[in-house]
Every structure is written in C-alpha cells, then in structure tokens.
C-alpha positions in Angstrom: -17.4 24.8 -11.2 -16.6 23.7 -14.8 -15.4 20.2 -15.7 -13.8 21.8 -18.7 -11.6 23.9 -16.5 -10.3 20.6 -15.0 -9.3 19.4 -18.4 -7.4 22.7 -19.0 -5.6 22.2 -15.6 -4.6 18.7 -16.5 -3.3 19.8 -19.9 -1.2 22.5 -18.3 0.2 20.0 -15.7 1.0 17.5 -18.5 2.8 20.2 -20.6 4.7 21.3 -17.4 5.8 17.7 -16.8 6.9 17.2 -20.4 8.8 20.5 -20.3 10.5 19.6 -17.0 11.5 16.2 -18.5 13.0 17.7 -21.7 14.6 20.7 -20.1 16.3 18.5 -17.4 17.7 16.2 -20.1 19.0 19.0 -22.2 20.6 20.6 -19.2 22.6 17.5 -18.5 24.2 17.8 -22.0 24.7 21.6 -22.1 25.6 22.1 -18.4 23.0 25.0 -18.2 22.1 25.9 -14.6 19.4 28.2 -15.7 17.7 25.4 -17.6 17.9 23.1 -14.5 16.3 25.9 -12.5 13.6 26.2 -15.1 12.9 22.4 -15.0 12.7 22.7 -11.2 10.2 25.5 -11.4 8.1 23.5 -13.8 8.2 20.5 -11.5 7.0 22.7 -8.6 4.3 24.2 -10.7 2.6 20.9 -11.4 1.6 20.5 -7.7 -0.8 23.6 -7.6 -2.2 22.7 -11.0 -3.1 19.1 -9.9 -4.2 20.3 -6.5 -6.7 22.7 -8.1 -7.9 20.0 -10.5 -8.4 17.5 -7.6 -10.3 20.1 -5.5 -12.4 20.9 -8.6 -13.3 17.3 -9.0 -14.1 17.0 -5.2 -16.4 20.0 -5.6 -18.2 18.4 -8.5 -18.6 15.2 -6.4 -20.0 17.1 -3.4 -22.4 19.1 -5.5 -23.6 16.1 -7.4 -22.9 17.4 -11.0 -24.2 14.1 -12.6 -23.6 15.4 -16.1 -20.0 14.5 -15.4 -19.6 10.8 -16.1 -17.3 10.1 -13.2 -19.5 11.9 -10.7 -22.5 9.9 -12.0 -20.6 6.6 -11.7 -19.4 7.0 -8.1 -21.9 9.2 -6.2 -25.6 9.6 -5.7 -27.8 12.1 -3.8 -28.2 10.0 -0.7 -24.4 9.6 -0.1 -23.0 11.6 2.9 -20.5 14.3 2.1 -17.5 12.4 3.5 -18.1 9.5 1.1 -18.5 11.9 -1.8 -15.0 13.2 -1.0 -13.5 9.8 -0.8 -15.2 8.9 -4.1 -12.2 10.8 -5.5 -10.3 7.5 -5.4 -13.5 5.3 -5.7 -13.1 4.8 -9.4 -10.4 4.4 -12.0 -10.3 7.9 -13.4 -10.4 9.7 -10.1 -7.8 7.3 -8.5 -5.4 8.0 -11.3 -5.8 11.7 -10.8 -5.2 11.2 -7.1 -2.2 9.1 -7.8 -0.8 11.9 -10.0 -1.4 14.5 -7.4 0.4 12.5 -4.7 3.3 12.0 -7.1 3.5 15.7 -7.7 3.5 16.3 -4.0 6.4 13.9 -3.4 8.3 15.3 -6.3 7.8 18.9 -5.1 8.9 17.8 -1.6 12.1 16.3 -2.9 12.8 19.5 -4.9 12.5 21.6 -1.7 14.3 19.2 0.6 17.1 17.8 -1.5 17.8 20.6 -4.0 20.9 22.1 -2.4 22.5 18.9 -1.0 22.1 16.8 -4.2 22.3 19.5 -6.8 24.3 17.4 -9.3 21.8 14.6 -9.2 18.7 16.9 -9.6 18.6 17.1 -13.5 18.4 13.3 -13.8 16.2 13.0 -10.8 13.7 15.4 -12.4 13.9 13.4 -15.7 13.1 10.1 -13.9 10.4 11.4 -11.7 8.7 13.6 -14.4 8.8 10.8 -16.8 6.7 8.7 -14.4 4.4 11.6 -13.6 4.0 12.6 -17.2 2.8 9.1 -18.1 0.2 9.1 -15.4 -1.1 12.5 -16.3 -1.2 11.4 -19.9 -3.5 8.5 -18.9 -5.7 10.9 -16.9 -5.9 13.5 -19.6 -6.5 11.4 -22.7 -7.8 8.0 -21.6 -9.3 8.1 -18.1 -10.5 11.7 -17.8 -12.6 12.3 -14.6 -14.0 15.5 -16.1 -15.6 13.8 -19.1 -19.2 14.8 -19.5 -22.3 13.2 -20.8 -23.7 14.6 -24.1 -26.5 13.7 -26.5 -25.2 14.8 -29.8 -22.3 16.9 -31.2 -24.8 19.8 -31.8 -26.4 19.5 -28.4 -26.1 22.4 -25.9 -23.3 22.0 -23.3 -23.2 24.4 -20.4 -20.0 25.3 -18.5 -20.3 26.1 -14.8 -17.6 28.5 -13.6 -17.5 30.2 -10.3 -16.1 33.5 -8.8 -13.2 35.1 -10.6 -13.1 32.3 -13.1 -16.4 33.6 -14.7 -14.3 35.7 -17.1 -13.1 32.5 -18.7 -16.6 31.3 -19.6 -16.5 32.5 -23.2 -13.1 30.9 -23.8 -14.3 27.6 -22.3 -17.5 27.6 -24.4 -15.5 28.3 -27.5 -13.2 25.4 -26.6 -16.1 23.0 -26.2 -17.7 24.0 -29.5 -14.3 23.6 -31.2 -13.9 20.1 -29.7 -17.4 19.0 -30.7 -16.7 19.8 -34.4 -13.7 17.4 -34.5 -14.4 13.9 -35.7 -14.6 10.8 -33.5 -11.6 10.0 -31.2 -9.9 13.4 -31.9 -12.9 15.2 -30.5 -12.9 12.9 -27.5 -9.2 13.5 -26.8 -9.1 17.3 -27.3 -12.5 17.9 -25.7 -11.8 15.8 -22.7 -15.2 14.1 -23.1 -16.1 10.6 -24.2 -19.3 9.0 -25.3 -20.8 6.2 -23.2 -21.2 2.6 -24.3 -25.0 3.1 -23.9 -27.0 4.3 -27.0 -27.0 8.0 -27.7 -29.7 9.8 -25.8 -29.9 7.1 -23.1 -28.8 9.7 -20.6 -29.8 13.4 -20.4 -27.1 16.0 -20.2 -27.7 16.3 -16.5 -29.0 13.0 -15.0 -31.2 13.5 -11.9 -29.2 11.0 -9.8 -26.0 9.1 -9.8 -25.2 5.4 -9.9 -23.6 5.5 -6.5 -20.4 4.2 -5.0 -19.7 0.5 -4.8 -21.0 -0.7 -1.5 -17.7 -2.4 -0.7 -16.1 1.0 -0.8 -18.4 2.6 1.7 -16.4 1.4 4.7 -14.0 3.4 6.9 -11.2 1.1 5.9 -11.6 2.1 2.2 -11.5 5.8 3.2 -7.9 5.1 4.5 -6.7 2.0 2.7 -6.3 3.3 -0.9 -4.6 6.6 0.0 -2.1 4.7 2.1 -1.3 2.2 -0.7 -1.0 5.0 -3.2 1.4 7.0 -0.8 3.5 3.8 -0.5 3.6 3.2 -4.2 4.3 6.8 -5.1 6.8 7.3 -2.4 9.1 4.6 -3.8 9.4 6.6 -7.0 11.6 9.1 -5.1 14.5 6.7 -4.2 14.2 5.1 -7.6 14.6 8.4 -9.3 17.6 9.3 -7.1 19.1 5.8 -7.9 18.7 6.4 -11.7 20.3 9.8 -11.2 23.2 8.2 -9.4 23.6 5.7 -12.3 23.3 8.3 -15.0 25.9 10.7 -13.4 28.3 8.0 -12.0 28.0 9.5 -8.5 27.7 6.1 -6.9 28.7 6.8 -3.3 26.1 6.2 -0.6 25.2 10.0 -0.7 22.0 9.3 -2.7 21.0 6.6 -0.2 21.4 8.9 2.8 19.4 11.6 1.0 16.5 9.3 0.3 16.6 7.2 3.5 13.6 8.9 5.0 11.7 9.1 1.7 12.1 5.3 1.6 11.1 4.8 5.2 8.0 7.0 4.7 7.0 5.1 1.5 7.6 1.8 3.3 5.5 2.9 6.3 2.5 4.0 4.1 2.7 0.8 2.1 2.8 -1.3 5.3 -0.1 0.5 6.8 -2.0 0.2 3.5 -1.6 -3.6 3.6 -2.7 -3.8 7.2 -5.7 -1.6 6.6 -6.6 -3.6 3.6 -6.6 -6.7 5.7 -8.9 -5.0 8.3 -11.3 -3.9 5.5 -11.4 -7.4 4.0 -12.0 -8.9 7.5 -14.8 -6.5 8.3 -16.6 -6.2 4.9 -15.9 -9.1 2.5 -17.7 -11.6 4.9 -15.5 -14.6 4.8 -13.9 -14.5 8.3 -10.4 -13.8 7.1 -8.1 -10.9 6.3 -5.7 -12.2 3.6 -6.7 -14.4 0.7 -3.6 -14.3 -1.5 -5.6 -12.4 -4.1 -3.6 -11.2 -7.1 -4.1 -7.5 -6.2 -3.2 -8.1 -2.6 0.0 -9.9 -3.8 0.7 -7.0 -6.2 0.9 -4.6 -3.3 2.8 -7.1 -1.1 5.6 -7.8 -3.6 7.1 -4.3 -3.7 6.8 -4.2 0.1 9.1 -7.3 0.2 11.8 -5.8 -2.0 11.4 -2.4 -0.3 12.0 -4.1 3.1 15.0 -5.9 1.7 16.3 -2.6 0.4 15.9 -0.9 3.8 18.0 -3.6 5.4 20.7 -3.8 2.9 21.4 -0.1 2.6 22.6 -0.2 6.2 25.4 -2.5 4.9 26.3 0.0 2.1 26.4 2.9 4.6 28.4 0.9 7.1 30.8 -1.0 5.0 30.4 0.2 1.4 29.1 -3.2 0.3 26.1 -4.5 -1.7 26.0 -1.4 -4.0 24.9 -3.5 -7.0 22.4 -5.4 -4.9 20.8 -2.2 -3.5 20.4 -0.7 -7.0 18.8 -3.9 -8.2 16.4 -3.9 -5.2 15.2 -0.3 -5.7 14.7 -1.0 -9.5 12.7 -4.1 -8.7 10.6 -2.2 -6.2 9.8 0.5 -8.7 9.0 -1.9 -11.5 6.8 -3.9 -9.2 4.9 -0.7 -8.3 4.3 -0.1 -12.0 3.4 -3.8 -12.6 1.0 -3.8 -9.6 -0.7 -0.7 -10.8 -0.9 -2.2 -14.3 -2.3 -5.5 -13.0 -5.0 -3.7 -10.9 -6.2 -1.5 -13.8 -5.9 -3.6 -16.9 -7.8 -6.8 -16.3 -4.4 -8.5 -16.6 -5.3 -10.7 -13.6 -8.6 -11.5 -12.2 -9.3 -10.0 -8.7 -12.1 -8.9 -6.5 -10.0 -5.7 -5.9 -9.2 -4.7 -9.4 -10.9 -2.0 -11.5 -12.8 -2.9 -14.7 -10.8 -3.8 -17.8 -9.6 -0.6 -19.5 -7.8 0.5 -22.6 -4.9 1.8 -20.6 -3.5 -1.8 -20.1 -1.4 -1.7 -23.3 -0.1 1.7 -22.4 1.0 0.5 -19.0 2.7 -2.5 -20.5 4.6 -0.2 -22.9 5.7 2.1 -20.1 6.8 -0.9 -18.0 8.9 -2.3 -20.9 10.4 1.1 -21.4 11.2 1.5 -17.7 12.9 -2.0 -17.7 15.0 -1.1 -20.7 16.2 2.2 -19.3 16.9 0.9 -15.8 18.7 -2.2 -16.9 20.8 -0.2 -19.5 21.9 2.2 -16.8 22.7 -0.6 -14.4 24.8 -2.5 -16.9 26.6 0.6 -17.9 27.7 1.3 -14.3 28.0 -2.3 -13.2 31.8 -2.2 -12.7 31.6 1.1 -10.9 29.3 -0.4 -8.3 31.9 -2.9 -7.1 31.9 -3.3 -3.3 34.6 -1.5 -1.3 34.9 -4.4 1.2 34.2 -8.1 1.3 32.6 -10.2 4.1 35.1 -10.6 6.9 33.3 -13.6 8.4 30.2 -15.8 7.7 29.2 -15.1 11.3 28.5 -11.3 11.1 25.6 -8.9 11.0 26.4 -8.3 7.3 25.8 -12.0 6.6 22.5 -12.1 8.6 21.3 -9.0 6.7 22.2 -10.7 3.4 20.4 -13.8 4.4 17.3 -11.7 5.3 17.5 -10.2 1.9 17.6 -13.6 0.2 14.5 -14.6 2.2 12.6 -11.5 1.2 13.5 -12.0 -2.5 12.7 -15.7 -2.3 9.2 -14.8 -0.9 8.9 -12.3 -3.7 9.7 -14.8 -6.4 7.4 -17.5 -4.9 4.5 -15.0 -4.7 5.2 -13.7 -8.2 5.0 -17.2 -9.7 1.8 -17.9 -7.9 0.2 -14.6 -8.8 1.0 -14.7 -12.5 0.7 -18.4 -13.0 -2.6 -18.1 -14.9 -0.9 -15.7 -17.3 2.0 -18.1 -17.8 -0.2 -21.0 -18.5 -2.5 -19.0 -20.8 0.5 -18.0 -22.9 1.7 -21.6 -23.0 -1.7 -22.7 -24.0 -1.5 -20.4 -27.1 1.4 -22.4 -28.4 0.8 -25.8 -26.8 -2.8 -27.0 -27.1 -2.2 -29.7 -24.4 -1.6 -27.1 -21.8 -4.7 -25.8 -20.0 -5.0 -22.5 -18.2 -4.6 -23.0 -14.4 -4.2 -21.1 -11.2 -2.9 -21.7 -7.7 -4.9 -21.4 -4.5 -4.0 -20.3 -0.9 -2.6 -23.8 -0.2 0.3 -23.1 -2.6 1.2 -19.9 -0.9 0.9 -21.3 2.6 3.1 -24.3 1.9 5.8 -22.3 0.0 5.9 -19.2 2.2 5.5 -20.6 5.7 9.1 -22.0 5.9 10.5 -18.7 4.6 8.5 -16.6 7.1 9.8 -18.9 9.8 13.4 -18.4 8.7 12.8 -14.6 8.5 11.6 -14.6 12.2 14.7 -16.6 13.2 17.0 -14.1 11.5 15.2 -11.2 13.1 15.9 -12.7 16.5 19.6 -13.4 15.9 20.5 -10.2 14.1 20.6 -7.8 17.1 23.0 -10.2 18.9 25.6 -10.4 16.2 28.3 -7.8 15.8 29.4 -6.1 12.5 32.4 -7.6 10.6 33.0 -10.6 12.8 31.1 -12.2 15.7 32.0 -14.9 18.3 29.9 -18.1 18.2 30.5 -18.5 22.0 29.3 -15.0 22.7 26.2 -15.5 20.5 25.4 -18.7 22.4 25.6 -16.9 25.8 23.4 -14.1 24.5 20.8 -16.6 23.3 20.9 -18.8 26.4 18.3 -17.1 28.6 15.9 -16.1 25.7 16.0 -19.7 24.5 15.4 -21.2 28.0 12.4 -18.8 28.6 11.1 -19.7 25.1 11.2 -23.4 25.9 9.4 -22.8 29.2 6.6 -20.8 27.5 6.3 -23.5 24.8 5.9 -26.1 27.5 3.0 -24.0 28.9 1.4 -23.8 25.4 1.8 -27.6 25.0 0.0 -28.0 28.3 -2.8 -25.8 27.0 -3.3 -28.1 24.1 -1.0 -26.8 21.3 0.6 -30.0 20.0 1.2 -29.5 16.3 5.0 -29.3 15.7 4.8 -26.6 13.0 2.6 -24.4 15.2 4.9 -24.8 18.2 7.9 -23.8 16.0 6.1 -20.7 14.8 5.1 -19.6 18.3 8.6 -20.4 19.5 10.3 -18.3 16.9 8.0 -15.4 17.6 8.5 -15.6 21.4 12.3 -15.9 20.9 12.4 -12.7 18.7 10.3 -10.8 21.3 12.5 -11.9 24.2 15.7 -11.0 22.4 14.3 -7.6 21.4 13.1 -6.8 24.9 16.4 -7.9 26.3 18.2 -5.5 24.0 16.1 -2.7 25.3 16.9 -3.8 28.9 20.6 -4.1 28.3 20.8 -0.6 26.7 18.8 1.0 29.5 20.8 -0.7 32.3 24.0 0.4 30.7 22.9 4.0 30.9 21.6 3.5 34.5 25.0 2.3 35.6 27.1 4.8 33.6 24.9 7.9 34.0 22.9 7.3 37.1 19.6 7.8 35.2 16.4 6.1 36.2 15.2 3.3 34.1 12.5 5.1 32.1 14.7 8.1 31.5 17.4 5.7 30.2 15.0 4.1 27.8 13.9 7.5 26.5 17.5 8.6 26.0 18.1 5.4 24.0 15.4 6.3 21.6 16.6 9.8 21.3 20.3 8.9 20.7 19.7 6.1 18.2 16.2 6.3 16.8 17.0 4.2 13.8 18.2 1.2 15.9 15.6 1.2 18.6 12.8 2.2 16.3 13.8 -0.8 14.2 13.5 -3.0 17.3 10.0 -1.7 17.9 9.1 -2.6 14.3 10.4 -6.1 15.1 8.1 -6.3 18.1 5.2 -5.2 16.0 6.0 -7.9 13.4 6.2 -10.5 16.2 2.8 -9.6 17.7 1.3 -9.7 14.2 2.9 -13.1 13.6 1.3 -14.5 16.7 -2.1 -13.2 15.7 -1.7 -14.7 12.2 -0.6 -18.1 13.5 -3.4 -18.3 16.1 -6.2 -17.1 13.8 -5.2 -19.5 11.1 -4.4 -22.7 12.9 -7.0 -22.4 15.7 -9.9 -20.9 13.8 -13.3 -22.6 14.3 -16.2 -22.2 11.9 -19.7 -23.6 11.3 -22.7 -22.8 9.2 -26.2 -23.7 10.3 -29.8 -22.8 9.7 -31.8 -22.1 12.9 -35.3 -21.1 13.8 -36.1 -18.3 16.3 -35.1 -19.4 19.8 -32.6 -22.0 18.6 -28.9 -21.9 19.2 -25.6 -22.6 17.5 -22.6 -23.8 19.6 -19.0 -23.1 18.6 -16.3 -24.0 21.1 -17.2 -22.3 24.4 -19.6 -19.9 22.7 -23.3 -20.2 22.1 -25.2 -18.0 19.6 -29.0 -17.7 20.2 -31.1 -16.4 17.3 -34.0 -14.2 18.3 -35.4 -12.9 15.0 -35.1 -10.7 11.9 -36.1 -7.2 11.1 -36.4 -5.5 7.7 -36.3 -1.8 7.1 -35.3 0.8 4.6 -32.4 3.2 5.7 -32.4 6.9 5.0 -29.9 6.4 2.1 -32.3 4.0 0.3 -30.7 0.7 1.4 -33.0 -2.2 2.1 -31.6 -3.8 5.3 -32.2 -7.2 6.7 -30.9 -7.4 10.2 -30.7 -10.4 12.6 -31.0 -10.1 16.4 -28.7 -12.5 18.2 -27.3 -13.1 21.7 -23.9 -14.5 22.4 -23.1 -16.6 25.5 -19.7 -17.6 26.8 -19.6 -20.4 29.4 -23.3 -19.8 30.0 -23.0 -16.0 30.6 -24.4 -13.4 28.1 -21.5 -11.4 26.8 -22.9 -9.6 23.7 -25.9 -8.8 21.5 -24.9 -8.9 17.8 -26.8 -7.7 14.8 -25.3 -9.1 11.6 -27.1 -7.7 8.5 -27.2 -7.7 4.8 -27.6 -4.3 3.0 -29.1 -4.2 -0.5 -28.4 -0.9 -2.2 -30.6 0.6 -4.9 -28.0 -0.4 -7.5 -28.8 -4.0 -6.6 -25.4 -4.6 -4.9 -25.6 -6.4 -1.6 -23.1 -6.2 1.2 -22.8 -8.4 4.3 -22.0 -6.7 7.6 -20.8 -9.1 10.3 -21.5 -8.9 14.0 -18.4 -9.3 16.1 -17.6 -9.7 19.8 -14.0 -9.2 20.9 -12.8 -10.5 24.3 -10.0 -9.2 26.4 -7.4 -11.6 24.9 -8.1 -10.2 21.4 -10.2 -13.2 20.2 -13.2 -12.5 17.9 -16.6 -14.2 17.8 -17.6 -13.4 14.2 -21.2 -13.9 12.9 -22.5 -13.5 9.3 -26.1 -13.6 8.2 -26.1 -15.8 5.1 -29.8 -16.2 4.2 -33.3 -16.3 5.6 -36.7 -17.9 5.1 -38.6 -15.3 3.0 -42.0 -16.3 4.4 -42.5 -15.2 7.9 -38.8 -14.6 8.5 -38.9 -17.4 11.1 -35.6 -19.0 10.3 -32.2 -17.9 9.1 -28.8 -19.3 8.2 -25.7 -18.0 9.9 -22.0 -18.6 9.3 -20.0 -18.3 12.6 -16.3 -18.0 13.2 -14.1 -18.1 16.3 -10.9 -16.3 15.4 -8.4 -16.4 18.3 -6.0 -13.5 18.8 -7.0 -12.0 15.4 -6.9 -8.5 17.0 -3.2 -8.9 17.7 -2.7 -8.3 14.0 -4.1 -4.8 14.2 -2.4 -4.1 17.6 0.9 -5.3 16.2 0.3 -3.0 13.2 0.0 -0.1 15.5 3.3 -0.9 17.2 4.8 -1.4 13.8 3.7 2.1 12.8 5.1 3.7 16.0 8.4 2.0 15.4 8.6 3.3 11.8 7.8 6.8 12.9 10.5 6.7 15.6 13.1 5.4 13.0 12.1 8.0 10.4 11.7 11.0 12.7 14.0 13.7 11.4 17.1 14.6 13.4 17.4 18.4 12.8 20.9 18.5 14.1 21.8 16.0 11.4 20.0 18.0 8.8 22.0 21.2 9.7 25.3 19.3 9.6 24.7 17.6 6.3 26.9 18.6 3.4 25.2 21.3 1.2 26.5 19.9 -2.0 27.0 16.4 -3.4 29.9 14.4 -2.3 30.7 11.9 0.4 29.9 13.5 3.7 30.3 12.2 7.2 28.3 8.9 7.5 25.2 8.8 9.7 25.3 6.0 12.2 23.4 2.9 11.0 21.3 0.7 13.2 23.4 -1.3 15.6 26.4 1.0 15.4 
C-alpha cells in the first residue's frame, strides 16, 4: 500500500470537486442539462475516490507503516487493531480526510435522493456543497496531508509500497516521487505530498521502528464514537444550507426546499446531539474531574450550531404550516452553517485555548478566509432575495402555537449569543488590548455561563410544556388553563414531596417543577391521543399508542424528544446542585466518608500492562449504610510517551446515582498511603438515559414514510404539504 497513491487519489478528488463546482455554475448561465449531468457525475465520483483514500490510510495505520508521518504520530506497535482504525480521526490530518469523506457521502446521498424532485435547484446545490468540499480536500491535499512521509534528504531512497493490481503503477509512482524531490522547498512539499518535520534532518529514519502512539485521552470507547458523531452532525448541516443557497440563487423560495431537506436536517441534528451527549460521557469517564460539561470553548463551538439548528427545526414547521418566518429560517440555516465552519476553525487553528482542540496549524488563516467568503456570499444572496422572502401570513393571535415556537426560537438564539460572547471573550479583549493598552486579556468561567443560561433554559422548559396545549392560529386562554390544571396540581404535589425530602432552594424547586410539568403534559398528550382512538376505533390502549406513532411520527417522535430532554434536565439539575465531593489522604485500612457512603482504602498495586503502560491501581471497598456495595479500582495509567491518564472507579445505584472515586497521588515509599478525590453525583446517569430516549424520538420523527416518498412531486414546485407536528 503506497502513501503516494493516497496523494494521487486526493488530487483526483480535488479536481473532481473543482470541476463539479465550475461546471454547475456555468450550467446555470447557459442552461445546459448535459453540463449539469456532468457536474452530478463528478460529485458522485468523489465518494469512491475518498473512500479508497480513507481505506488506504486505515491500511497503513493497521500495518504500522511508520515511515508515514501521520501513522507514526497516532499509532504504535502495541495498540490494538480497533484503536488503529479509529486513529483515522485521532489527529488533525486524518480527521480532515474523514470529514471530507463524510461530506462526499452526504453530497452523493443528496444527489441520489433529491435529483429528480429538486432538479432546478441541483446546479446551485452542487456549487454550494462542492465549494465546501473542495476547500476541505484542499486542506488535506496541500497542508494537512495524512500520506506525508518521513525522508532524510532529497536524494535519499524512497520506496513505494503498492499491492495487487496496483503494482503496474509502481514505475509511475516512483517517477512522480523523484520529480517531486527535485522541486525546491515548499513546491516540492505541495506537489510531492510530503513535508519535512520540525526535527533536524536525519533525526528519523525513513522507516522508524515504532510510532509515537495515540493520545491516551483518545483511547476510550467514547472517543471511538464521539468524533464521528460530531462530524456527521457538522457535515450533515451542509446539505440544508446548500439547498437554502440554491433556493436563494434561483428565487424558488417556496417551502419545497425545506421539505426536501427535512430529514437531512433531522439526521444532522440527531448526530450532533448524540455527539454532544457522548462527549459529555467521555469527559465524565476520562478527564477525571467528576463532571461532564465544563463550558470549554470547543464544547461550546459544537453546542452553538446545535442551538441554531434546533431553532431551525422548530421554525420550519411554521413555514410549512402557515408560510411564515421564511426570512428567519434562511437566517437560521446560514448561521448554523457558519457556526459549523467557525467551530471547525476554532478547534484546528489555536484560535481559542481548549483541552479538546488540535495543535496550532497553518490552516487557521485559510479557514478564516473561507469563513469570510461564506459570510459574504450568504449575506449577499439573502439581501438580494429579502423582499421575495416576505411572509404569506401574519400572526393571528399572540396566544398561538406560532407565537410559542417563535419565543422558543428567541430563547435558542439568546442562548447562542450568550455562549458566543463567553466563548470568544478572550479574543475580543485581546483585540481591544492591541489598541487600548489599559485593557487586559480576560476570560469568563463556568459561573458566567451558569448565571446567564440558567434562566433561559428554564424558560425553554416552560415553553416546551405549554406548546403542545396551544392550537395553531388562535388559542383560548380558558382552554389552556383547563389543560394545564391537572399537570400543575400534580407538579405541586410532587414538589411538596421534594421539599419534604430536603430540597429547599427556590431555584432548584423551580427547575424540578418545570421539568415535571413538561413530562406530565407530554405524557398526558400521549394518553389523550390513545384514549381518543380507543373510543373511536375500539383498539386496545397499546395498539392505539402504536397507531399514533405510525400516523404522525413527526409529532409524537417530537414529544419523545421532549421527554428525553426532561429526563436529561433532571439529571443535570440533581448532579449539579446536590453533588458532594471531598479529597483526602488516607493510609491502608483508613476510610473516607461522603454522605451515606464510606470508602475504605486497602492498598496499591503497580504493574506493567501488555501495551507498555505503567499502571498504579488502588484497591478500595465502598459501603452504603454499613453494607458493602462495591469494590472499586481507580487507577493512573502512564504511557511510554509520558502521558498519564486517570481512570475513575464508579459505583452506580438503582436510582442512577454515581459514587465516583479518583486516585490523585500516593506515597512513593512503601505505597502505604494514597490521596483520593471522591464525588457523589446524584441522578447523573439520567443524562445518558435521557439521551437514549432523545435518540429514539429523533429516529421516530425522521423515519421515512415511503408512501409520502412515492407521492412526492417529481419536479420542483409547490406540492401537497406534508402535515407538520401538531396538525
């Protein structure tokens, strides 16, 4: 397997993307269907090229071809095969290739799924999507090439490893390498797809005996799943954005483009949501601080497009139902796309400081230029069509589902603005300091986010609870009061029970109360719908519920998403306001008491694992109310690279509470004493359980209705509307 073949594949993919971009733009001016078909074929051809390149890199990673710089950086001989495969996204160069491959997959899927129904939008869709993809392949090909190889000198021997039927290309590949090595400096690096290391020449042989190994923090099951989910979410939002730009460019501004991309948007939103949840689980299980969300800049960079994407999903229902908020929806999808690019830029440029970001890279300025270009093009198209995006109807009443959805949108955008300010506050102050010496660079901590966002999250929960009870166009205040009566009474009763159990803080009671109210309203909606079918069709209760989901998946899947959010909210509130923690040094046989739990320290053991890790592991016993409930073994792994990683020991009870133990340090002589940090995190597992329900609800809402697909209009134009949630 030759790394140079990977460079050739990337070059062909880049040329295909550029051709598709240019051909699609020319076709819009010359009205040439053959040219559009050609651009479509070029778009489809990129997927196998990048698929082959990705498989080639995975093969190099598995075989341990350490003469390739990326392979040396992220793998070593002791790593298991599954980690070598996931190392594809374990570093910057590989993750950009993976990002590009996912983008080509989504673009090819859109070509196959939407080609006939949205034929008039396709030229501009190809231009927008291929412009994005060409930029990322450009980065991979010329700046962050994962096939770049070590070399000692321009005249040194470089061997190409080809396999099977590709062996016939060996002479061509060798000639290509020799040609590239004769070119001076940067030109040789770009054309040859190789780049010298920062280390002195000759510091590495052409084929190093072993690799540097993957960052220990990335050797966790959560990191096998978390980055691909985030990338799928980021990449997925490029599809609705590209259709939105096509609608602006062509002037076809009905809700046809929204209906065509509804499921693309839902899929992207699902993956981004799961990526955020899995990221929290990884942080909780690996970073060793007893929490799951630290308002880190890179966490925020992934959360911000989720907020605008969620607002978009809610407001498009109003456009489909009433022909309203067309301008607002276009602004939201543009903001979501721009924040995807900004978040990727922040992660990979060193623009903000984060424990999650990649090292500083030369691609930062390129990302910035691309972001500016995307802003200029998007805003120009939006301004050009602003008048054409006027709403078909106005609000009939302030008390209507349209108003509630609009208020929810304002909450999501307000959260976005508040988090944006906090995330990039160090950048703002640093820029001010350049011109005003009296200004010092500063940053904000978790306290800022908690104070600013808590009221907005509370308002969001309230609106979630009220929305299902309010009719479209105009609602009755009296009817709303009757619908809220029993859920409110039950909520107050349950809050009284919580008060009796010792929950006395007003803010906490408000948070629990809102979550309980939303849950009761949602469950009551399920019950009302099922009972209506029981009375009218004579079905049994379970069959009626199943029919509800089958007949209106979007509505009842959305309710399931609300239930997942409520369960997660309860877990977040409980684990934050009721968390207990302590840090103590104890000798063997001594104990640490935290709440109703007692941790007894028995001793330490040191050993070397098969992969070369030096492991220090503590033996502890956990007692609850005097009864032994678990034996935990928190440990610290020291890898050959010198990077340590703390692995907590956790005990989970039936309520979903965690007793969480970290080994902090130990007495080096005799190993007789050790220091532990211990947390009690009530209901923290409700977050992951709520995330599972959240995922199921999104799958229900996004599940394709094949009857709907068959009845859809084959060509652009306003076809029969699909029922929105709550219809």
